[in-house]
N, C-alpha and C positions, 0 to 999 in steps of 0.2 A: 503494500497499498505507500502511495507517496502521499504530501501533501497537497494543498489546494492553494491557490494564488488567487484571492481576494482583491481587486483594483476597484479604487472609488473615482473619478473623477468630476471633469464641470471647469467652467471659466474661474477668473479670480473674484473673488467673492460669494463665491454658490457657500461655502459650510464646509468645504472639506475637511482642515483642521478639524473642527468642533466634531462635525460627525464622524470622523475617522474615530472615536473614544465612545459611539456608539459601538460598532461594527466591533471592534476592540472586546470592550464588557458584553456583547453578547458570545461571542467564542468565550468567554472568562466561564458564562454561565452556564456549556456547553461540556465546561472541563475539556477543552479541546487547545495545543499546546500550539501558539503563535509564536512570528515577530512579526512588525511595524516598521515599517519601510518608508522612504520616498523616494522619489525621482523629477528631475533629476536629484541624482547624489547616493546615497549608502553607504559610499565606505569612503576610501581619504581620498583617492579619486578623480572617483565622480563625486566630490563635496566640491572641490576643486574646478572641475569640472564646471559647477552648478553656478560656483564664484563669477567665473568669465561671464555667464547665459544669462545672467541676474543681473550684476553689474553695470550701470549705464556711464559707457565710457565714452572716449572722445573719437575712437573709430567704430563705423557702421559695423555691424557680422553681416556677413552675406548671408540670406535661406538658405543656402546646400550649406555653409557651413557652420549655419543655429543647428542641423537637424542631421548634420555629421559629428559633431560635438554630443548630440542629445544621444545619439548612438551608440559613442563612445564610451561616454558615462557609463548609458546600460547595458553595454555588455562587461564591463569592470562589474557592476552592479549583478547582474546575474550570476557571471563565474564566483564570484568572492562572496556572495549572502544570499540570491533567490534559491539559485540551483540545489546549494550545499542544504538549504532549511528543506527545499521538496523533499529532496531524497530522504532524510532521518524523519517523514512523516510532520514536521511541523510546517504549520498552515503559514502563509506571508499575511499578510495586508499591507498593501501598499498605494501610497498616496498619488497615483498618478503611473502611466504606463504606458505602451507604444498608440494607443489612443489616442496617450494628448500631441506624441505626433502628427499622429493625422488630424489632429483637430485643428492645433498653432500654426503648425509648420505646411501641411498640408492646404485645411480649408485658409486657414488668417491669412497664412503669407502666400496663397496660390500656387503652393509647389507642387507641380505632379505627383499625382497619389501613387503613383506605380516606382518615382523612388523612393518611398517610401515604404511600400511591400519588398521592394526588392535588399534592403538595410534589412528589413525585420525579416526577412528569410535569413541574411546573414546570422546576425545576432540569435537571434532564437526562434527558428524553423519549428522543434516540437513543441515549445512552449508559449503558450496563452495563459489568460486570465479564465479560472472560471465560473467565477462569478463579477458583474461589472457593476456597481450602484453610480448609475449617474446620475448630477444634481442640477436639473434645470433651471437658472430663473432669471426674470428679465435684466440686460445690460445693467442698465438705469439703476435697480436695485443693487445689485450686484457695486456696481463701482462706487455707490453711495458707500456699499462698506467698507471697501477698499480703501476710499478717502478716509476714513475715522479711523485708520490704525497710524496713517503717521507717514512717515516717508515710504513712496513707493519704489519699485523696484524696476528694469527694464521693462519688461510686458507691463506692467501693469501703467506703465504710463502712453500706453499704448488707447487709440481712440475708441472713439465707443464704436464704429464702423467694421472695425479689428476682432472687437467681441462678439460684434453680432453674428461676421461670419465661420466666427470659434462656436459661437452658439447653435449656429446653425447643423454647423459640421458635425459637434455630437449630436444634433437630432439624428442625421443621417445614419450615423454610427450604430443610433441604438436600435432605429428600423432596419438595419442591414446585420443586424445580431440579435435579436428578440430571445433567441438559446440563450444568453449568456447578460444583458445587458438589461439590467433595473432601472428606470427615468423617479427619479423623484423630483414632484415637485418644492424648489425648496423656497420658492416665495410663502409658504404658508411660515403657521408659527412652529417652533422651536419643539412643541409638543410630540404634535402630525408627523414633523419630517424626521424627528426622530425612531415615534413608532416605524413609522410606515419600512426604518433601514431597519429595527430589530425584527419586522416580521419579515421581507424579504431574506436576509439574515437564516431566523432560524430556519423557512420554507428550505433555502439551498440546504441547511447542514442536513434537517431530516431524508432527503432525498440522495443523502452520501452512504447512511444509513452507520452514521459515526458512532465508535462503541460507548465513545467517552470518555 
């Protein structure tokens, strides 16, 4: 038996960090061994790449450079963290994964989706999320939340049109992957959102016949 990979996705300000804890608590209640990680990041090298991607510098990052950095980080993350855990039957909860590359670099930046698919086939041809929680929220609401945090990173400084493209991209991803993607209306109250996530994760656990 191998572990399961659960990912959580959404635009900036959708509430991923907050709702990640709901997934963690649900797995804990089911006595499932798991680790939590994030992308880009998760290892020393991957975190250094994250800094390059998020910091606003004087040099403009080409969209192909951006996606290559994302997958370089992902390769390191998979080899050092995700794959070893899954092989030990430890579940992995990841804040973003390759769906984010399709949404941000593909739909957001306008990069040909076939480029991302080719990189995916190189970096993780056999590993895909078993369950993906996709938090959907209107862009204006999301950006209002982001601005309240204070200092914005390179992605958070993008315009509303960019995030509308990403939001629509995530909707396409959900439509094309209904077997694993669960859309959640993250504009609703905290209680409603958390319960929807908890129920979705519990239903997934039950389908695995996990012994606990």
